[in-house]
C-alpha atoms as an extended CHARMM CRD file, in Angstrom:
* protein
*
       113  EXT
         1         1  MET       CA             -1.2590000000      -17.9980000000       66.5580000000  PROA      1               0.0000000000
         2         2  PHE       CA             -2.3600000000      -21.5730000000       65.9540000000  PROA      2               0.0000000000
         3         3  LEU       CA             -3.2130000000      -23.3980000000       62.7400000000  PROA      3               0.0000000000
         4         4  THR       CA             -5.0590000000      -26.7010000000       62.4420000000  PROA      4               0.0000000000
         5         5  VAL       CA             -5.6860000000      -28.5390000000       59.1630000000  PROA      5               0.0000000000
         6         6  THR       CA             -8.5870000000      -30.9710000000       58.8880000000  PROA      6               0.0000000000
         7         7  GLU       CA             -9.1680000000      -33.1120000000       55.8060000000  PROA      7               0.0000000000
         8         8  LEU       CA            -12.9140000000      -33.3190000000       55.2420000000  PROA      8               0.0000000000
         9         9  ALA       CA            -14.4870000000      -36.3980000000       53.6710000000  PROA      9               0.0000000000
        10        10  ASP       CA            -15.1020000000      -34.7390000000       50.3010000000  PROA      10              0.0000000000
        11        11  GLY       CA            -11.4590000000      -33.7790000000       49.6870000000  PROA      11              0.0000000000
        12        12  ILE       CA            -11.7970000000      -30.2740000000       51.1120000000  PROA      12              0.0000000000
        13        13  LYS       CA             -9.1700000000      -28.9740000000       53.5100000000  PROA      13              0.0000000000
        14        14  LYS       CA            -10.4100000000      -26.9120000000       56.4240000000  PROA      14              0.0000000000
        15        15  ILE       CA             -7.7400000000      -24.6590000000       57.8850000000  PROA      15              0.0000000000
        16        16  SER       CA             -8.7160000000      -23.2900000000       61.2790000000  PROA      16              0.0000000000
        17        17  LEU       CA             -6.7790000000      -20.3030000000       62.5660000000  PROA      17              0.0000000000
        18        18  GLN       CA             -6.7510000000      -19.0410000000       66.1180000000  PROA      18              0.0000000000
        19        19  GLY       CA             -5.1210000000      -15.9280000000       67.5390000000  PROA      19              0.0000000000
        20        20  GLN       CA             -4.0760000000      -12.6040000000       66.0860000000  PROA      20              0.0000000000
        21        21  MET       CA             -3.0060000000      -12.2040000000       62.4870000000  PROA      21              0.0000000000
        22        22  ASP       CA             -0.6020000000       -9.4140000000       63.2720000000  PROA      22              0.0000000000
        23        23  ILE       CA              3.0970000000       -9.4000000000       62.3690000000  PROA      23              0.0000000000
        24        24  GLU       CA              4.1130000000      -11.9130000000       65.0390000000  PROA      24              0.0000000000
        25        25  GLY       CA              1.0790000000      -14.1800000000       64.7330000000  PROA      25              0.0000000000
        26        26  THR       CA              1.2310000000      -14.3230000000       60.9700000000  PROA      26              0.0000000000
        27        27  LYS       CA              4.9480000000      -15.0550000000       61.0840000000  PROA      27              0.0000000000
        28        28  GLU       CA              4.1720000000      -18.1310000000       63.2060000000  PROA      28              0.0000000000
        29        29  ILE       CA              1.7470000000      -19.6500000000       60.6880000000  PROA      29              0.0000000000
        30        30  ASP       CA              2.8680000000      -18.2550000000       57.3240000000  PROA      30              0.0000000000
        31        31  THR       CA              4.8920000000      -21.2820000000       56.1770000000  PROA      31              0.0000000000
        32        32  LEU       CA              2.3560000000      -23.7790000000       57.5450000000  PROA      32              0.0000000000
        33        33  PHE       CA             -0.4880000000      -21.9270000000       55.8120000000  PROA      33              0.0000000000
        34        34  THR       CA              1.4180000000      -21.8450000000       52.5260000000  PROA      34              0.0000000000
        35        35  VAL       CA              2.1150000000      -25.5860000000       52.7100000000  PROA      35              0.0000000000
        36        36  ALA       CA             -1.5180000000      -26.3440000000       53.6360000000  PROA      36              0.0000000000
        37        37  THR       CA             -2.8380000000      -24.4170000000       50.6300000000  PROA      37              0.0000000000
        38        38  ALA       CA             -0.2720000000      -25.7600000000       48.1530000000  PROA      38              0.0000000000
        39        39  SER       CA             -1.4960000000      -28.8420000000       46.3480000000  PROA      39              0.0000000000
        40        40  LYS       CA             -2.9970000000      -29.7250000000       42.9900000000  PROA      40              0.0000000000
        41        41  SER       CA             -6.5170000000      -28.2780000000       42.6010000000  PROA      41              0.0000000000
        42        42  PRO       CA             -7.0790000000      -27.7430000000       46.3220000000  PROA      42              0.0000000000
        43        43  GLN       CA            -10.3680000000      -26.6970000000       47.8140000000  PROA      43              0.0000000000
        44        44  ILE       CA             -9.7420000000      -24.7390000000       50.9960000000  PROA      44              0.0000000000
        45        45  ILE       CA            -12.0090000000      -23.4590000000       53.7540000000  PROA      45              0.0000000000
        46        46  VAL       CA            -10.2570000000      -20.9950000000       56.0480000000  PROA      46              0.0000000000
        47        47  ASP       CA            -12.1150000000      -20.8450000000       59.3710000000  PROA      47              0.0000000000
        48        48  LEU       CA            -11.3990000000      -17.4700000000       60.9720000000  PROA      48              0.0000000000
        49        49  SER       CA            -13.7970000000      -17.8490000000       63.9130000000  PROA      49              0.0000000000
        50        50  GLY       CA            -10.8070000000      -18.0210000000       66.2670000000  PROA      50              0.0000000000
        51        51  VAL       CA             -9.0540000000      -14.9490000000       64.8440000000  PROA      51              0.0000000000
        52        52  ASN       CA             -9.7390000000      -11.8450000000       66.9130000000  PROA      52              0.0000000000
        53        53  TYR       CA             -7.5370000000       -9.4240000000       64.9490000000  PROA      53              0.0000000000
        54        54  MET       CA             -6.3750000000       -9.2500000000       61.3400000000  PROA      54              0.0000000000
        55        55  GLY       CA             -3.8670000000       -6.6760000000       60.1860000000  PROA      55              0.0000000000
        56        56  SER       CA             -2.6420000000       -5.9690000000       56.6880000000  PROA      56              0.0000000000
        57        57  ILE       CA             -0.0080000000       -8.7140000000       57.0010000000  PROA      57              0.0000000000
        58        58  GLY       CA             -2.7680000000      -11.2770000000       57.6260000000  PROA      58              0.0000000000
        59        59  ILE       CA             -4.7010000000      -10.0250000000       54.6300000000  PROA      59              0.0000000000
        60        60  SER       CA             -1.5610000000      -10.3470000000       52.4960000000  PROA      60              0.0000000000
        61        61  VAL       CA             -1.3130000000      -14.0330000000       53.5000000000  PROA      61              0.0000000000
        62        62  MET       CA             -4.8630000000      -14.5460000000       52.1940000000  PROA      62              0.0000000000
        63        63  VAL       CA             -4.0870000000      -12.7060000000       48.9470000000  PROA      63              0.0000000000
        64        64  ARG       CA             -0.9620000000      -14.8150000000       48.3600000000  PROA      64              0.0000000000
        65        65  ALA       CA             -3.0440000000      -17.9620000000       48.8930000000  PROA      65              0.0000000000
        66        66  VAL       CA             -5.6130000000      -16.7830000000       46.3320000000  PROA      66              0.0000000000
        67        67  ASN       CA             -2.8920000000      -16.0450000000       43.7830000000  PROA      67              0.0000000000
        68        68  ALA       CA             -1.2520000000      -19.4380000000       44.3140000000  PROA      68              0.0000000000
        69        69  LEU       CA             -4.5990000000      -21.2580000000       44.1140000000  PROA      69              0.0000000000
        70        70  LYS       CA             -5.4540000000      -19.5630000000       40.8080000000  PROA      70              0.0000000000
        71        71  GLN       CA             -2.3860000000      -21.2280000000       39.2800000000  PROA      71              0.0000000000
        72        72  THR       CA             -3.5430000000      -24.6880000000       40.3870000000  PROA      72              0.0000000000
        73        73  GLN       CA             -7.2530000000      -24.2090000000       39.6320000000  PROA      73              0.0000000000
        74        74  GLY       CA             -7.9560000000      -24.3030000000       43.3730000000  PROA      74              0.0000000000
        75        75  LYS       CA            -10.5820000000      -22.4040000000       45.3330000000  PROA      75              0.0000000000
        76        76  ILE       CA            -10.6680000000      -20.7970000000       48.7530000000  PROA      76              0.0000000000
        77        77  VAL       CA            -13.5070000000      -19.6620000000       51.0060000000  PROA      77              0.0000000000
        78        78  ILE       CA            -13.3410000000      -17.7300000000       54.2750000000  PROA      78              0.0000000000
        79        79  MET       CA            -15.7040000000      -18.9460000000       56.9860000000  PROA      79              0.0000000000
        80        80  ASN       CA            -16.9430000000      -17.3590000000       60.2180000000  PROA      80              0.0000000000
        81        81  PRO       CA            -14.8790000000      -14.1700000000       60.5350000000  PROA      81              0.0000000000
        82        82  GLN       CA            -15.5200000000      -12.2110000000       63.7190000000  PROA      82              0.0000000000
        83        83  PRO       CA            -17.1200000000       -8.7740000000       63.1160000000  PROA      83              0.0000000000
        84        84  ASN       CA            -13.8660000000       -6.7810000000       63.4460000000  PROA      84              0.0000000000
        85        85  VAL       CA            -12.0400000000       -9.2190000000       61.1450000000  PROA      85              0.0000000000
        86        86  LEU       CA            -14.9100000000       -9.0050000000       58.6430000000  PROA      86              0.0000000000
        87        87  ARG       CA            -14.6020000000       -5.2020000000       58.6500000000  PROA      87              0.0000000000
        88        88  ALA       CA            -10.8760000000       -5.4870000000       57.9080000000  PROA      88              0.0000000000
        89        89  LEU       CA            -11.5430000000       -7.9150000000       55.0540000000  PROA      89              0.0000000000
        90        90  GLU       CA            -14.3120000000       -5.7830000000       53.5950000000  PROA      90              0.0000000000
        91        91  SER       CA            -12.2850000000       -2.5700000000       53.8780000000  PROA      91              0.0000000000
        92        92  THR       CA             -9.6680000000       -4.1160000000       51.5800000000  PROA      92              0.0000000000
        93        93  ARG       CA            -12.4080000000       -5.5480000000       49.3340000000  PROA      93              0.0000000000
        94        94  ILE       CA            -10.9350000000       -9.0370000000       49.6320000000  PROA      94              0.0000000000
        95        95  ASN       CA            -14.5370000000      -10.2370000000       49.9040000000  PROA      95              0.0000000000
        96        96  LYS       CA            -14.7810000000       -9.4750000000       46.1660000000  PROA      96              0.0000000000
        97        97  VAL       CA            -12.0650000000      -12.0920000000       45.5430000000  PROA      97              0.0000000000
        98        98  ILE       CA            -12.6760000000      -14.6460000000       48.3100000000  PROA      98              0.0000000000
        99        99  PRO       CA            -16.2480000000      -15.6190000000       49.2370000000  PROA      99              0.0000000000
       100       100  ILE       CA            -17.0950000000      -15.1440000000       52.9110000000  PROA      100             0.0000000000
       101       101  VAL       CA            -19.6370000000      -17.5350000000       54.4310000000  PROA      101             0.0000000000
       102       102  TYR       CA            -20.8780000000      -18.4200000000       57.9000000000  PROA      102             0.0000000000
       103       103  ASP       CA            -21.4320000000      -22.1760000000       57.8860000000  PROA      103             0.0000000000
       104       104  LEU       CA            -19.7820000000      -25.3020000000       56.5660000000  PROA      104             0.0000000000
       105       105  GLU       CA            -22.5510000000      -26.1820000000       54.1060000000  PROA      105             0.0000000000
       106       106  SER       CA            -22.3600000000      -22.7320000000       52.4810000000  PROA      106             0.0000000000
       107       107  ALA       CA            -18.5950000000      -23.0790000000       52.2770000000  PROA      107             0.0000000000
       108       108  ARG       CA            -18.9040000000      -26.4320000000       50.5060000000  PROA      108             0.0000000000
       109       109  THR       CA            -21.4650000000      -24.9840000000       48.1000000000  PROA      109             0.0000000000
       110       110  GLN       CA            -19.1600000000      -22.0650000000       47.2220000000  PROA      110             0.0000000000
       111       111  LEU       CA            -16.2640000000      -24.4410000000       46.5490000000  PROA      111             0.0000000000
       112       112  LYS       CA            -18.3680000000      -26.6620000000       44.2980000000  PROA      112             0.0000000000
       113       113  SER       CA            -19.6750000000      -23.7620000000       42.1720000000  PROA      113             0.0000000000
């Protein structure tokens, strides 16, 4: 599992994940993901286009990020999940808590609202 953080010009962090968010993959990025989402009033886009599998452990990482961001008035958006990852997210109803979008402009709009 790989994680890349890009600082966008408007103060938004884009976290791109690649690999499988299973027990081993999530273990590899858990601390890095937590650090990347921990800052004052962060605005985070999590690009899942490179994630081909997401298990319950991966979903729990997203839920922890949401809970931490609520405490700092931050926001998070999921972008570009593959169809099987989208099904996993929707089956847990995380899409009711984290907006899911398919392009960068929509992600920015969600964060600004």
